[in-house]
C-alpha positions in Angstrom: -99.4 61.4 11.3 -98.0 63.7 8.7 -96.9 66.0 11.4 -95.2 63.1 13.2 -93.5 61.9 10.1 -92.3 65.5 9.4 -91.0 65.8 12.9 -89.1 62.5 12.6 -87.6 63.5 9.3 -86.5 66.8 10.6 -84.9 65.0 13.6 -82.9 62.8 11.2 -81.8 65.7 9.2 -80.7 67.5 12.3 -78.7 64.4 13.5 -77.1 64.0 10.1 -76.2 67.7 10.2 -74.8 67.3 13.7 -72.6 64.3 12.7 -71.5 65.5 9.3 -70.9 69.1 10.1 -70.7 69.9 13.8 -68.8 66.7 14.8 -67.0 66.2 11.5 -63.7 67.8 12.6 -63.6 65.8 15.8 -64.2 62.5 14.1 -61.7 63.4 11.4 -59.0 64.0 14.1 -59.9 60.8 15.8 -59.6 58.8 12.6 -56.3 60.4 11.8 -55.0 59.3 15.3 -55.9 55.7 14.6 -54.1 53.4 12.1 -53.5 49.8 11.3 -50.4 48.2 12.7 -48.8 44.8 12.0 -47.0 43.0 14.8 -44.8 39.9 14.3 -45.7 37.1 16.7 -42.4 35.5 17.6 -41.9 31.7 17.4 -39.8 29.9 19.8 -36.6 28.5 18.2 -36.5 24.7 18.5 -33.7 22.8 20.3 -30.6 21.0 19.2 -30.3 17.6 20.9 -27.6 14.9 21.0 -28.4 11.4 20.0 -29.9 10.5 23.4 -32.0 13.7 23.7 -29.5 15.7 25.8 -29.9 19.4 25.2 -27.1 21.1 23.3 -28.9 24.3 22.4 -32.1 25.6 23.9 -34.3 28.7 23.8 -35.3 30.2 27.2 -37.6 33.1 27.9 -36.1 36.3 29.2 -37.8 39.6 30.0 -36.8 42.9 28.4 -37.7 46.1 30.2 -39.4 48.4 27.6 -41.0 51.9 27.6 -43.4 54.0 25.6 -41.7 57.4 25.8 -44.9 59.2 25.0 -46.5 57.9 28.2 -43.6 58.8 30.5 -44.8 61.8 32.5 -41.5 62.7 34.2 -38.5 61.2 32.3 -35.8 62.4 34.7 -37.6 60.9 37.7 -38.3 57.7 35.8 -34.7 57.4 34.8 -33.5 57.9 38.4 -35.7 55.1 39.7 -35.0 52.7 36.8 -31.2 53.2 37.1 -31.3 52.1 40.7 -33.5 49.0 39.9 -31.5 48.0 36.8 -28.0 49.0 38.0 -27.6 51.1 34.9 -26.4 54.7 34.3 -29.1 57.3 34.8 -28.1 59.4 31.8 -28.2 56.3 29.6 -31.7 55.5 30.6 -32.8 59.2 30.3 -31.5 59.3 26.7 -33.6 56.3 25.8 -36.7 57.6 27.5 -36.3 60.9 25.6 -36.3 59.4 22.1 -39.3 60.0 19.8 -41.7 57.2 19.1 -43.8 54.8 21.1 -41.3 52.0 21.9 -37.8 51.8 23.2 -35.8 49.1 25.0 -34.5 50.2 28.4 -32.7 46.9 29.1 -32.9 44.0 26.7 -33.1 40.4 28.0 -32.7 41.3 31.6 -32.6 38.8 34.4 -36.3 38.0 35.2 -35.9 39.1 38.9 -34.3 42.4 37.9 -37.0 43.0 35.2 -39.8 42.4 37.6 -38.2 44.8 40.1 -38.1 47.5 37.5 -41.7 46.9 36.3 -43.1 46.9 39.8 -42.0 50.5 40.3 -45.4 51.6 38.9 -43.9 54.0 36.3 -46.5 54.7 33.7 -45.3 53.7 30.3 -42.7 51.2 31.6 -43.5 47.5 31.0 -41.9 44.1 30.6 -41.8 42.1 27.3 -40.9 38.5 27.0 -38.1 37.7 24.6 -36.3 34.5 23.7 -32.6 33.9 24.3 -30.5 31.1 22.9 -28.4 29.2 25.5 -26.0 26.3 25.3 -26.5 24.3 28.5 -23.4 22.1 28.0 -21.1 25.2 27.9 -17.8 24.3 26.3 -19.1 21.4 24.2 -19.0 21.1 20.4 -18.8 24.9 20.2 -17.5 25.1 16.6 -19.9 22.4 15.5 -23.0 24.1 17.0 -22.3 27.7 15.9 -24.5 30.5 17.2 -27.5 32.7 16.5 -27.7 36.5 16.2 -29.8 38.8 18.2 -32.8 38.1 16.0 -32.5 34.4 16.7 -31.3 33.5 13.2 -28.5 31.0 12.7 -25.2 32.6 11.7 -22.6 29.8 11.9 -22.4 26.0 12.4 -25.4 23.8 12.7 -27.5 26.8 13.9 -27.0 28.1 10.3 -27.2 24.7 8.6 -30.6 23.9 10.1 -31.9 27.5 10.6 -35.1 26.9 8.6 -36.0 23.8 10.5 -35.3 25.3 13.9 -36.8 28.7 13.3 -40.3 27.7 12.2 -42.6 30.5 10.9 -43.4 33.6 12.9 -47.0 34.7 13.2 -48.6 38.1 12.4 -51.2 40.2 14.2 -52.9 43.2 12.6 -54.4 45.7 15.0 -55.9 49.2 15.1 -53.9 51.4 17.5 -54.2 55.0 18.6 -51.5 57.7 18.4 -50.1 56.5 21.7 -49.6 53.0 20.4 -52.4 51.5 22.4 -54.2 48.6 20.8 -57.9 49.4 20.2 -58.9 46.3 18.2 -57.4 43.1 16.8 -58.3 42.9 13.1 -56.6 39.6 12.1 -54.1 37.1 13.6 -52.0 34.3 12.1 -50.6 32.0 14.7 -46.9 31.2 14.6 -45.8 27.7 13.4 -43.1 26.3 15.8 -39.8 24.9 14.5 -38.7 21.3 14.9 -36.0 20.0 17.1 -32.8 18.8 15.4 -31.5 15.5 16.8 -27.8 15.0 16.2 -25.8 11.8 15.9 -23.4 13.2 18.3 -22.9 11.5 21.7 -22.3 14.3 24.1 -20.4 12.0 26.5 -17.9 10.9 23.8 -17.7 14.5 22.5 -16.8 15.8 26.0 -14.2 13.2 26.6 -12.7 13.7 23.2 -12.4 17.5 23.7 -10.8 17.0 27.0 -8.2 14.5 25.7 -7.4 16.8 22.7 -7.0 19.8 25.0 -4.6 17.9 27.2 -2.7 16.7 24.1 -2.3 20.3 22.8 -0.9 21.3 26.2 1.4 18.3 26.4 2.9 18.7 23.0 2.6 22.5 22.8 0.6 22.1 19.6 -1.2 24.8 17.7 -4.5 22.9 17.6 -5.9 19.4 17.3 -9.0 17.7 15.9 -10.7 14.3 16.2 -13.6 12.6 14.5 -15.4 9.4 15.6 -17.5 7.7 13.0 -19.8 4.7 12.9 -18.6 3.1 9.7 -21.7 1.1 9.0 -24.2 4.0 9.4 -22.0 7.0 8.6 -23.1 8.6 11.9 -20.6 11.0 13.5 -20.4 10.3 17.2 -18.0 13.1 17.9 -16.3 15.9 16.0 -14.0 17.9 18.2 -11.7 20.8 17.7 -9.5 22.8 19.9 -9.5 25.4 21.4 -12.5 24.4 23.6 -14.6 27.5 24.6 -17.9 28.2 26.1 -20.5 28.3 23.3 -22.5 30.9 25.2 -19.5 33.3 24.7 -19.1 32.4 21.0 -18.5 35.9 19.6 -15.8 36.5 22.2 -13.6 34.0 20.3 -11.3 34.9 17.4 -12.8 33.9 14.0 -9.9 31.4 13.5 -10.8 29.6 16.7 -14.4 29.3 15.6 -13.5 27.5 12.4 -15.0 24.1 12.1 -11.6 22.6 11.1 -12.8 19.0 10.3 -14.8 20.2 7.3 -13.5 23.6 6.4 -9.7 23.2 6.4 -7.4 21.3 4.1 -4.1 19.5 5.0 -1.7 17.1 3.3 -2.4 13.7 4.8 1.1 12.3 4.7 1.5 8.5 5.3 -2.2 7.9 6.2 -2.8 8.3 2.4 -0.6 5.3 1.6 -3.7 3.2 2.2 -5.1 4.5 -1.1 -2.2 3.5 -3.3 -2.2 0.0 -1.7 -6.0 -0.3 -2.3 -5.4 0.6 -5.9 -2.7 -2.1 -6.3 -4.7 -4.8 -4.6 -7.9 -3.9 -6.5 -6.0 -4.2 -9.8 -4.7 -7.5 -8.7 -1.1 -6.3 -9.3 0.0 -7.4 -5.8 -1.1 -9.4 -2.8 -0.4 -8.5 0.8 2.6 -11.0 0.6 4.1 -9.7 -2.7 7.7 -8.7 -2.0 9.8 -5.9 -3.4 13.5 -5.2 -3.2 13.7 -1.6 -2.2 16.6 0.8 -2.3 17.2 3.6 0.3 15.8 6.2 -2.2 13.7 6.1 -5.3 14.2 8.7 -8.0 11.2 9.7 -10.2 12.2 12.3 -12.8 14.1 14.9 -10.8 12.4 14.0 -7.5 14.2 11.8 -5.0 12.1 10.1 -2.3 13.7 8.6 0.8 12.4 7.1 4.0 11.3 9.3 6.9 13.7 7.4 9.3 17.4 7.0 9.4 19.6 3.9 9.3 18.1 2.5 6.1 19.9 -0.5 4.7 21.3 -0.3 1.1 18.8 -3.0 0.0 15.7 -4.3 1.7 13.2 -6.9 0.9 9.7 -5.9 2.0 6.2 -7.3 1.5 3.3 -5.0 0.7 2.1 -5.6 4.3 5.5 -4.5 5.6 5.5 -1.4 3.4 2.2 -0.4 5.1 3.2 -1.4 8.6 6.6 0.3 8.5 5.3 3.2 6.5 7.8 2.9 3.7 7.9 6.0 1.4 10.0 4.1 -1.1 7.6 1.2 -1.1 4.5 3.4 -1.5 6.1 5.2 -4.5 7.1 1.9 -6.0 3.4 0.7 -5.7 2.3 4.0 -7.2 4.5 3.5 -10.3 3.2 0.0 -10.6 -0.4 1.1 -10.5 0.0 4.0 -12.9 -1.4 7.5 -12.5 -4.7 6.9 -14.2 -5.8 3.9 -12.0 -4.4 5.6 -9.0 -6.4 8.7 -9.7 -9.5 6.7 -10.2 -9.0 5.1 -6.7 -8.5 8.5 -5.2 -11.7 9.7 -6.7 -13.5 6.5 -5.6 -12.6 7.2 -2.0 -14.1 10.7 -2.4 -11.0 12.9 -2.0 -11.8 15.0 -5.1 -15.3 16.1 -3.9 -17.2 17.1 -0.8 -18.5 14.3 1.4 -21.9 16.1 1.6 -21.8 16.2 5.4 -24.6 18.4 6.8 -22.3 21.1 8.1 -21.7 24.5 6.5 -18.5 25.5 4.8 -17.3 22.0 3.7 -14.6 22.1 1.0 -13.5 19.5 -1.4 -10.0 18.0 -1.6 -7.3 19.7 -3.6 -5.6 17.6 -6.3 -4.4 18.3 -9.9 -6.5 16.7 -12.6 -4.6 13.6 -13.8 -3.8 15.1 -17.2 -1.9 17.8 -15.3 0.3 15.4 -13.3 4.0 15.5 -13.8 6.6 13.1 -12.5 6.8 15.1 -9.2 3.1 14.5 -8.7 3.5 10.8 -9.4 6.3 10.6 -6.8 4.6 12.7 -4.1 0.9 11.7 -4.1 1.4 8.1 -3.0 3.0 9.3 0.2 0.3 11.9 0.9 2.1 15.0 -0.5 0.8 17.1 -3.4 -2.7 16.4 -2.3 -4.8 18.2 0.3 -7.8 16.7 2.1 -10.2 17.4 4.9 -10.3 15.4 8.1 -13.9 14.2 7.3 -12.8 13.0 3.9 -9.9 11.0 5.4 -12.0 9.6 8.2 -14.7 8.6 5.7 -12.2 6.8 3.5 -11.0 4.7 6.4 -14.6 4.1 7.4 -15.2 2.5 3.9 -12.3 0.1 4.6 -13.9 -0.7 8.0 -17.2 -1.3 6.3 -16.0 -4.0 3.9 -15.3 -1.5 1.1 -18.7 0.3 1.2 -18.5 4.1 1.6 -21.3 5.7 3.6 -21.9 9.4 3.6 -21.0 10.9 7.0 -23.8 12.8 8.6 -24.5 14.7 11.8 -28.3 14.3 12.1 -30.4 11.2 12.3 -31.5 10.0 8.9 -33.3 7.0 7.5 -31.3 4.5 5.4 -32.8 5.7 2.1 -31.6 9.3 2.7 -27.9 8.3 3.0 -25.6 8.0 0.0 -23.5 4.9 -0.3 -21.1 3.6 -2.9 -18.6 0.8 -3.3 -15.0 1.8 -3.2 -13.3 -1.6 -3.1 -14.6 -5.1 -2.8 -14.9 -6.8 0.6 -11.9 -9.0 0.0 -9.6 -6.0 -0.6 -11.1 -4.2 2.4 -10.3 -7.3 4.6 -6.7 -7.4 3.3 -6.3 -3.7 4.0 -7.6 -4.1 7.6 -5.1 -6.9 8.1 -2.3 -4.7 7.0 -3.4 -1.9 9.3 -3.7 -4.3 12.2 -0.1 -5.4 11.6 0.8 -1.7 11.7 -0.5 -1.4 15.2 0.8 -4.8 16.4 4.4 -4.5 15.1 4.8 -1.4 12.9 4.7 2.4 13.4 1.3 2.4 15.2 2.2 0.4 18.4 1.3 3.4 20.6 -2.3 3.1 19.4 -2.7 -0.4 20.8 -5.5 -0.9 23.4 -5.4 -3.8 25.9 -8.1 -6.3 25.2 -8.9 -5.0 21.7 -7.5 -5.5 18.2 -6.8 -2.2 16.6 -6.1 -1.4 12.9 -4.8 1.9 11.8 -2.1 4.0 10.1 0.2 6.8 11.3 0.9 9.9 9.4 3.5 12.6 9.7 3.1 15.4 7.1 5.4 18.3 6.5 3.4 21.5 6.3 3.5 23.5 3.1 4.9 27.0 3.2 2.3 29.8 3.0 3.3 30.6 -0.5 2.7 27.0 -1.6 6.3 26.5 -2.7 8.1 23.9 -0.7 7.7 22.8 2.9 8.5 24.2 6.3 11.4 22.5 8.0 9.9 22.6 11.5 6.1 22.4 11.1 4.3 19.1 10.9 0.9 17.6 11.2 0.9 14.4 13.2 -2.0 12.1 12.6 -3.4 8.6 13.2 -6.6 7.0 11.7 -7.7 3.7 13.1 -10.6 1.3 13.6 -11.6 -0.9 16.5 -12.1 -3.8 16.8 -9.9 -4.5 13.8 -11.8 -7.5 12.2 -15.3 -6.1 12.6 -14.9 -2.4 13.3 -17.6 -0.5 15.3 -15.9 2.8 15.3 -13.3 4.7 13.2 -11.3 7.4 14.9 -9.2 10.1 13.3 -6.8 12.2 15.3 -4.7 15.1 13.9 -2.4 17.3 15.9 -1.2 20.5 14.2 2.3 21.7 14.7 3.3 19.8 17.9 6.6 21.0 19.4 7.7 18.4 21.9 7.5 15.6 19.3 6.3 15.5 15.7 5.8 12.0 14.5 2.3 10.6 14.2 3.5 7.5 16.0 4.7 9.6 19.0 1.9 12.2 19.1 -1.4 11.1 17.5 -1.3 7.4 18.1 -1.3 7.7 21.9 -4.1 10.3 21.7 -6.1 7.8 19.6 -5.6 5.1 22.2 -7.0 7.3 25.0 -10.1 8.3 22.9 -10.6 4.7 21.8 -10.4 3.5 25.4 -13.2 5.8 26.5 -15.3 5.2 23.4 -15.3 1.4 23.6 -16.2 1.4 27.3 -18.9 4.0 26.8 -20.5 2.2 23.9 -20.2 -1.2 25.6 -18.0 -2.7 22.9 -16.8 -6.1 24.1 -13.1 -6.9 24.1 -12.2 -9.2 21.2 -8.8 -10.5 22.3 -6.9 -11.3 25.5 -5.7 -8.4 27.6 -1.9 -8.0 27.8 -0.3 -9.1 31.0 
């Protein structure tokens, strides 16, 4: 027994000597060739959908052809075969296969058929790897609004940036033991990826498409620089369409100039011109200084300090008697300045602020800017004269559309938004009381029926709205260009109980420049499609 124990002990000592001394170098080398590696487990980016579930941005799986250069036995031969299969240059592939390391892309995000052809060549060390690619199945639809993602599937502009965290989810992580050739020997730990959530927009892709087409035609017809339009639901604040020209394929986003990619309705300021007269009238009505029927005797020009304001049209009579309604309907500059003087700069400024022109609307789109207006204590007589007619103040298209939406919604401003929200998530505030809002709508209705907005009329429907023709400021900010205008129209339909508010702005039209000639007809075309698409019933008899 003692002999047996001794023999066993001797055997153990011999085994230990063999492992620790004889094989020690080999085991040490093997350990050195193995190491822990962490791999990011990608997560599929979620979709952007329109209000009805139509896909606006999707993630599809592509196949990248990859290689482990250390396993390529004959790089020149492999490059020759792969070049034929992938329709690439042989020397380009050879350069990639000759790089140090254990991983290289041969062709990233290849067509699946092409990738399978390359991988089926049986070249050791060449393999396919699934990768995600962002596509925009509607092509040239809402390109500036949607934005785009980079090669790492991170949002860089537009709603892709605004909702990047929600769309991206959280990638997973896998920890493995690999050898010196990059081969996985063992999975140590794995955290599964957490998928992102789809973003459902308030946008109606059919209205968006029609609006973009109409704007594109208007830009061509009037030889304009660009055009934009917004369609709002005034009760909910939902944006049904937000369109900008030029229209381009969202899948070719980076091929466009940065200026064309700007989301003009929220990022760019402009002087609103006569569409802003609504605000000074709202201030006068709210202060009970006037009624819609209050009349004024107006001269051809009105002088405030060293500033003389005249009408935008010729043939003005030496003396005119005009009601407040007529001042709005005929877009009288002299009448608007007269009302501004009657209201006073402090109360007028408070109304401007109440409508939201001095702050951002908070719309869920990146890059929104606030309006530009001097603080009231910095106003001079020139400011007092100019702001009532929409000069000396700059606003965004979404600010102006939202202000008109408040009038359409009985004086209640509702924050505009691009994604579906519950009522408790939406900011609201009262701008004017319901009585004043009703009076304003009646004046705007008169504008379309017999004033400057007749071209915005739509058979079978009552329309309320206001034209605007704004001279564009010079680039140095001093004075105005003589031949550059922004033609606009903001309206609501049906006039008495509006379902939609539509803003149209056409920048630097050449063939005509008045809002009544350029923007009002474009409004009518967009409104015609919108009411039919939404099934809004006519509210008055169609014209013969």
